[in-house]
N, C-alpha and C positions, 0 to 999 in steps of 0.2 A: 504493500500500500504506500510505502515511501516513494517508490517510483511513480505511482499514480499521482501523488501530491506534486511531484516535480513536473509531471506532464501537464497537470491542470494549471500550475503556476506559470509555466512557459507559454501555454496557450493564452492565458490572460494578458501576458506581456505583449504577445503578438497582436492580440485584439486591440490593445491600447494604441498600437501604431496607427490605427484608423483615425485617431484624433489629431493626427499631424496637420489636418486641414484647419485646425483651430488658429494656426498662425495667419490664415487668410483673413480672419476677423479683425486683424490689426491693420489690414490694408484697405485703402479707400475703394469703394465699389467701382469707380471709374477706372482705377488702375487695375483692379481685379479683372474687369471685362477685357482689358487689353491683353492680359496674359492667358485668358481662358482658352483661346485658340491654340496656344502653345501647349497647354495641359491636355487638350484634346489630341493633339499630335503625339504627345508623350504617351498618353493612355492607349492610343491606337497601336503604337509600336510595342507597348508593353503587352497588350492582348495578343498580338500576332506572335511576338517572341515567346510569350508564355505558352501559347498553344503548340507552336512548332518546335521550340527548343526545350520545353520543360515537360508539359503534359504528355504529348505524343511519344517522345522517346521513352518515358517511364512506362507508358501503356504498352508499347511494343516489346518491352522486356517481359511483360506479363502474359501476352496473348498473341495469337496469329494475326499477321497484318490484315488479312481480309476481314477478320472479325473486328479488329480495332477500328479500321476505317469505315466499317458498316456502322459502328456505334457513333463515330464522328458525324457521319451523314445524318443519323437519327437526331443527334444533338443539334445540328445545323437546321434541320427541318422543324424540330420542336420549337426552337427559338423563333423561327420564321412564323410559325402558326401562333405562338404566344404573342408576338408583336402585332399580328393581324387582329387578334382578340382584343388586345389592349387599345389598339387604334379604334376599333369599332366601339369598345366599351367607354373609352374616355374622350374620344375626339369625334363626336357626331357632327360637329359643325366647325366653323372657323374660329371659335373662341377657345380652342384647345391651347392651354398655356404651358403644359408640361409634355415634352416629347415622350412617346412610348419607350424609346430606347433607354430612358433613365430607369424604368422599371425592369427592363431586361438586364441592365447592368447590375441592378441590385440582386436579381435572381442568380445571375452568373457569378457575381462576387460571393454570394452566400455559399454556393456550391464550392467555389474555389477555396474559400476559407475553411470550409468543412474538410476538404481534402488535405489542406495544410494541417488541420487538427489530427486527421488520421495518421499522417506521417509523424507528427510529434508524439502521439500516443504510442504507436508501434516502436518508435526509436527509443523511447524511455523504457519500454519493456525489455529491450536488449541490455541497456545499461544507462546509468545517469549521465556518464561522460558522453556517450554517443548521442543521447537525447539533447544535451546542452549544445553540442556542436551543430546538430541538425536544426535546433531552434534558432541559433545565431544565423545560420544560412537563410532560413525562412524570413527572419527579421530584415536582413539585407535585401531580400527579394521583395518584401512587402512595402518598404518605405517608398520607392518610386511608384509602385503599383497603387498605393493608397493616395498619393498626391494626385496622380492622374485620375483616379476614380472620383475623388472629390470634385475635380474640375469638370468631369462629365456630368455629374448631378447638377451642379450649378449652371452649366451651359444648357442643360436640358430643361431648366425652368425652376429647379428647387432654390429656395432661399438658402443663404449660407448656413444658418443654424439648423434648418431642416436637413440639408445635405449632410452636415456633420452628424446629426442624430441618427439618420438612417444608415449612414456609412458605418457608424459604430454598431448599430444593431446587426448588420450583416456580418460584421467582424466577430460577433459573439458565437457564430456557428463554429468557429475554430475550437472553442471550448467543448462544444458537443462532439465535435469530430475527435478531439483528443481522448475523451472518455470512451467513445465508441471504438476508436482504434485500439485502445489499450485492452478492452475486454474481448474484442472479436478479431484479434491480430491473426489468428490462425485461419480465419475466413476472409480476411481483408483483401487477399490477392484477387479472388474472383469478383469481389465487390468493386475493387479499384479498376479491374479490367474493363468494366462498363463505365464507371463514373469518370475516369480520367479522359478518355476520348470523347465522351458525351459533353463534358465541360469544354474541351478544346473546340468542338464544333460550335458551341455557343459563343465562345470568345471570338472565333473567326467570323461568325455571322455579325456580331456587334461591331467589330472593327471594320469589316469590309462593306457591310450594308448600311451602317448608320454613322459611324464616326469619320471614316475616310471621305465619304461624300461631303461632309461638312467642311473638310479641308479644301476640297475642290471649289467650294463656293467663294473662297478668298480671291479677290481680284487684285489686291495690293501685292506687288512683287515682293516687298520686304517681308510682309507677314507670311506669304506663301513659302518663301525660302526658310524663314524661321520655323514655321510649323513642320516643314520637311526635316529640318535638322533635329527638332525635338522628337519627331517620329523615329528617326534613326537612333537617337539617344535612348528612347524607350526600349527598342530592341536590344541595344547594347547592354543596358543595365540588367535586363532580364537574363 
Protein backbone atom coordinates (compact mmCIF):
# COMPACT_ATOMS: atom_id res chain seq x y z
CA UNK A 1 0.00 0.00 0.00
CA UNK A 2 3.01 2.30 0.38
CA UNK A 3 3.60 2.08 -3.36
CA UNK A 4 -0.07 2.92 -3.96
CA UNK A 5 0.29 6.05 -1.80
CA UNK A 6 3.29 7.08 -3.90
CA UNK A 7 1.30 6.48 -7.07
CA UNK A 8 -1.64 8.58 -5.86
CA UNK A 9 0.69 11.36 -4.69
CA UNK A 10 2.51 11.45 -8.01
CA UNK A 11 -0.77 11.54 -9.95
CA UNK A 12 -1.94 14.48 -7.81
CA UNK A 13 1.25 16.39 -8.68
CA UNK A 14 0.74 15.64 -12.37
CA UNK A 15 -2.89 16.84 -12.11
CA UNK A 16 -1.76 20.13 -10.58
CA UNK A 17 0.28 20.82 -13.71
CA UNK A 18 -3.03 21.66 -15.37
CA UNK A 19 -3.18 24.82 -13.24
CA UNK A 20 -0.19 26.25 -15.08
CA UNK A 21 -2.73 28.29 -17.04
CA UNK A 22 -3.25 30.39 -13.90
CA UNK A 23 -0.31 32.52 -14.99
CA UNK A 24 -2.45 33.75 -17.87
CA UNK A 25 -4.73 35.44 -15.34
CA UNK A 26 -1.91 37.89 -14.71
CA UNK A 27 -1.85 38.87 -18.38
CA UNK A 28 -4.16 41.44 -19.94
CA UNK A 29 -6.89 39.99 -22.12
CA UNK A 30 -5.74 41.94 -25.18
CA UNK A 31 -2.25 40.53 -24.83
CA UNK A 32 -3.61 37.05 -24.19
CA UNK A 33 -5.63 37.19 -27.41
CA UNK A 34 -2.45 37.95 -29.34
CA UNK A 35 -0.71 34.83 -28.10
CA UNK A 36 -3.73 32.50 -28.34
CA UNK A 37 -2.97 31.60 -31.95
CA UNK A 38 0.54 30.68 -30.85
CA UNK A 39 -0.90 28.39 -28.18
CA UNK A 40 -3.19 26.83 -30.80
CA UNK A 41 -0.16 26.10 -32.95
CA UNK A 42 1.72 24.68 -29.98
CA UNK A 43 -1.20 22.49 -28.96
CA UNK A 44 -1.71 21.24 -32.53
CA UNK A 45 1.90 20.16 -32.66
CA UNK A 46 1.60 18.61 -29.22
CA UNK A 47 -1.44 16.56 -30.20
CA UNK A 48 0.16 15.36 -33.44
CA UNK A 49 3.43 14.59 -31.69
CA UNK A 50 1.67 12.88 -28.81
CA UNK A 51 -0.33 10.67 -31.15
CA UNK A 52 2.46 9.63 -33.52
CA UNK A 53 5.50 9.73 -31.24
CA UNK A 54 4.03 8.68 -27.90
CA UNK A 55 0.69 6.88 -28.02
CA UNK A 56 1.04 4.88 -31.24
CA UNK A 57 4.58 3.57 -30.61
CA UNK A 58 3.49 2.36 -27.18
CA UNK A 59 0.36 0.77 -28.63
CA UNK A 60 2.33 -1.02 -31.38
CA UNK A 61 4.44 -2.68 -28.70
CA UNK A 62 1.27 -4.20 -27.25
CA UNK A 63 -0.65 -5.39 -30.31
CA UNK A 64 -0.66 -6.16 -34.02
CA UNK A 65 -0.42 -3.15 -36.37
CA UNK A 66 -3.69 -3.97 -38.15
CA UNK A 67 -5.53 -4.11 -34.82
CA UNK A 68 -3.88 -0.96 -33.50
CA UNK A 69 -4.65 1.10 -36.59
CA UNK A 70 -8.20 -0.20 -36.62
CA UNK A 71 -8.65 1.15 -33.10
CA UNK A 72 -7.08 4.43 -34.25
CA UNK A 73 -9.67 4.74 -37.04
CA UNK A 74 -12.43 3.94 -34.55
CA UNK A 75 -11.14 6.74 -32.33
CA UNK A 76 -11.00 9.17 -35.26
CA UNK A 77 -14.55 8.32 -36.34
CA UNK A 78 -15.84 8.45 -32.76
CA UNK A 79 -14.52 11.97 -32.27
CA UNK A 80 -15.98 12.98 -35.63
CA UNK A 81 -19.42 11.68 -34.62
CA UNK A 82 -19.10 13.27 -31.17
CA UNK A 83 -18.28 16.65 -32.69
CA UNK A 84 -21.29 16.36 -35.00
CA UNK A 85 -23.51 15.68 -32.00
CA UNK A 86 -22.05 18.58 -30.03
CA UNK A 87 -22.49 20.84 -33.05
CA UNK A 88 -26.15 19.85 -33.43
CA UNK A 89 -26.74 19.99 -29.67
CA UNK A 90 -25.05 23.28 -28.87
CA UNK A 91 -24.93 25.21 -32.14
CA UNK A 92 -28.41 25.20 -33.64
CA UNK A 93 -28.03 28.76 -34.84
CA UNK A 94 -25.49 31.49 -35.39
CA UNK A 95 -25.38 32.41 -31.69
CA UNK A 96 -23.00 29.56 -30.82
CA UNK A 97 -20.25 31.12 -28.72
CA UNK A 98 -18.28 28.02 -27.78
CA UNK A 99 -16.74 25.88 -30.50
CA UNK A 100 -17.51 22.15 -30.29
CA UNK A 101 -13.80 21.29 -30.45
CA UNK A 102 -13.38 22.65 -26.91
CA UNK A 103 -15.57 19.83 -25.61
CA UNK A 104 -13.73 17.33 -27.79
CA UNK A 105 -10.48 18.59 -26.38
CA UNK A 106 -11.76 18.03 -22.83
CA UNK A 107 -12.85 14.48 -23.67
CA UNK A 108 -9.55 13.67 -25.34
CA UNK A 109 -7.53 15.25 -22.54
CA UNK A 110 -9.49 13.29 -19.92
CA UNK A 111 -8.63 10.02 -21.64
CA UNK A 112 -5.03 11.15 -22.13
CA UNK A 113 -4.64 11.99 -18.43
CA UNK A 114 -6.29 8.70 -17.47
CA UNK A 115 -3.68 6.87 -19.55
CA UNK A 116 -0.92 8.85 -17.83
CA UNK A 117 -2.41 7.69 -14.54
CA UNK A 118 -2.40 4.08 -15.74
CA UNK A 119 1.30 4.39 -16.55
CA UNK A 120 2.03 5.94 -13.15
CA UNK A 121 0.07 3.29 -11.26
CA UNK A 122 1.71 0.35 -13.02
CA UNK A 123 5.21 1.88 -12.74
CA UNK A 124 4.92 2.25 -8.96
CA UNK A 125 3.81 -1.36 -8.79
CA UNK A 126 7.27 -2.25 -10.13
CA UNK A 127 9.17 -0.04 -7.65
CA UNK A 128 9.04 3.41 -6.08
CA UNK A 129 12.22 4.47 -7.88
CA UNK A 130 10.86 3.44 -11.26
CA UNK A 131 7.56 5.18 -10.49
CA UNK A 132 9.26 8.45 -9.56
CA UNK A 133 11.34 8.49 -12.76
CA UNK A 134 8.24 7.71 -14.84
CA UNK A 135 6.26 10.46 -13.10
CA UNK A 136 9.00 13.03 -13.77
CA UNK A 137 8.95 12.13 -17.45
CA UNK A 138 5.17 12.56 -17.54
CA UNK A 139 5.43 15.94 -15.78
CA UNK A 140 7.91 17.17 -18.41
CA UNK A 141 5.51 15.95 -21.06
CA UNK A 142 2.45 17.55 -19.43
CA UNK A 143 3.79 21.09 -18.99
CA UNK A 144 3.75 22.05 -22.71
CA UNK A 145 0.61 19.98 -23.26
CA UNK A 146 -1.37 21.78 -20.55
CA UNK A 147 -0.20 25.21 -21.67
CA UNK A 148 -1.50 24.49 -25.16
CA UNK A 149 -4.67 22.85 -23.86
CA UNK A 150 -5.56 25.94 -21.81
CA UNK A 151 -5.07 28.07 -24.92
CA UNK A 152 -7.41 25.82 -26.93
CA UNK A 153 -10.21 26.22 -24.37
CA UNK A 154 -9.88 29.99 -24.24
CA UNK A 155 -9.65 30.25 -28.01
CA UNK A 156 -12.74 28.06 -28.30
CA UNK A 157 -14.85 30.44 -26.20
CA UNK A 158 -14.23 29.57 -22.56
CA UNK A 159 -13.46 32.34 -20.11
CA UNK A 160 -10.04 32.07 -18.49
CA UNK A 161 -11.39 30.99 -15.09
CA UNK A 162 -13.75 28.48 -16.71
CA UNK A 163 -10.93 27.11 -18.87
CA UNK A 164 -8.71 26.76 -15.82
CA UNK A 165 -11.45 24.99 -13.88
CA UNK A 166 -12.37 22.48 -16.58
CA UNK A 167 -8.75 21.87 -17.48
CA UNK A 168 -8.14 20.93 -13.84
CA UNK A 169 -11.19 18.65 -13.77
CA UNK A 170 -9.94 16.70 -16.77
CA UNK A 171 -6.54 16.40 -15.11
CA UNK A 172 -8.08 14.65 -12.11
CA UNK A 173 -8.70 11.57 -14.26
CA UNK A 174 -4.98 10.97 -13.85
CA UNK A 175 -5.63 10.03 -10.21
CA UNK A 176 -8.36 7.60 -11.21
CA UNK A 177 -6.03 6.12 -13.80
CA UNK A 178 -3.24 5.67 -11.25
CA UNK A 179 -5.49 3.74 -8.86
CA UNK A 180 -6.97 1.69 -11.71
CA UNK A 181 -3.58 0.93 -13.19
CA UNK A 182 -2.19 -0.16 -9.84
CA UNK A 183 -4.95 -2.66 -9.17
CA UNK A 184 -5.41 -4.08 -12.67
CA UNK A 185 -1.79 -3.97 -13.81
CA UNK A 186 -1.85 -7.57 -14.99
CA UNK A 187 -4.84 -6.80 -17.24
CA UNK A 188 -3.79 -3.29 -18.31
CA UNK A 189 -1.99 -4.48 -21.44
CA UNK A 190 -5.19 -5.56 -23.22
CA UNK A 191 -6.94 -2.44 -21.92
CA UNK A 192 -4.16 -0.15 -23.13
CA UNK A 193 -4.05 -1.96 -26.48
CA UNK A 194 -7.43 -0.38 -27.24
CA UNK A 195 -7.22 2.89 -25.30
CA UNK A 196 -3.85 4.11 -26.59
CA UNK A 197 -4.66 4.05 -30.35
CA UNK A 198 -8.25 5.16 -29.71
CA UNK A 199 -6.96 8.29 -27.97
CA UNK A 200 -4.36 8.80 -30.70
CA UNK A 201 -7.16 8.81 -33.27
CA UNK A 202 -9.00 11.44 -31.26
CA UNK A 203 -5.91 13.62 -30.95
CA UNK A 204 -5.25 13.41 -34.69
CA UNK A 205 -8.85 14.38 -35.41
CA UNK A 206 -8.77 17.42 -33.09
CA UNK A 207 -5.46 18.65 -34.46
CA UNK A 208 -6.12 18.00 -38.16
CA UNK A 209 -9.81 18.87 -38.39
CA UNK A 210 -10.25 21.63 -35.81
CA UNK A 211 -7.03 23.32 -34.76
CA UNK A 212 -4.83 23.35 -37.86
CA UNK A 213 -7.67 24.87 -39.97
CA UNK A 214 -7.70 27.72 -37.45
CA UNK A 215 -4.02 28.33 -38.23
CA UNK A 216 -4.87 28.51 -41.93
CA UNK A 217 -7.26 31.39 -41.24
CA UNK A 218 -4.36 33.65 -40.30
CA UNK A 219 -3.69 36.10 -43.13
CA UNK A 220 -0.97 38.07 -41.35
CA UNK A 221 2.41 36.72 -42.50
CA UNK A 222 4.13 37.32 -39.17
CA UNK A 223 1.42 35.51 -37.19
CA UNK A 224 1.33 32.66 -39.71
CA UNK A 225 5.07 32.09 -39.47
CA UNK A 226 4.97 32.38 -35.67
CA UNK A 227 2.15 29.85 -35.36
CA UNK A 228 4.03 27.45 -37.66
CA UNK A 229 7.09 27.74 -35.43
CA UNK A 230 5.06 27.04 -32.30
CA UNK A 231 3.46 24.08 -34.09
CA UNK A 232 6.91 22.60 -34.71
CA UNK A 233 7.90 23.42 -31.13
CA UNK A 234 4.89 21.50 -29.88
CA UNK A 235 6.02 18.41 -31.78
CA UNK A 236 9.60 18.89 -30.59
CA UNK A 237 8.68 19.14 -26.91
CA UNK A 238 6.50 16.03 -27.09
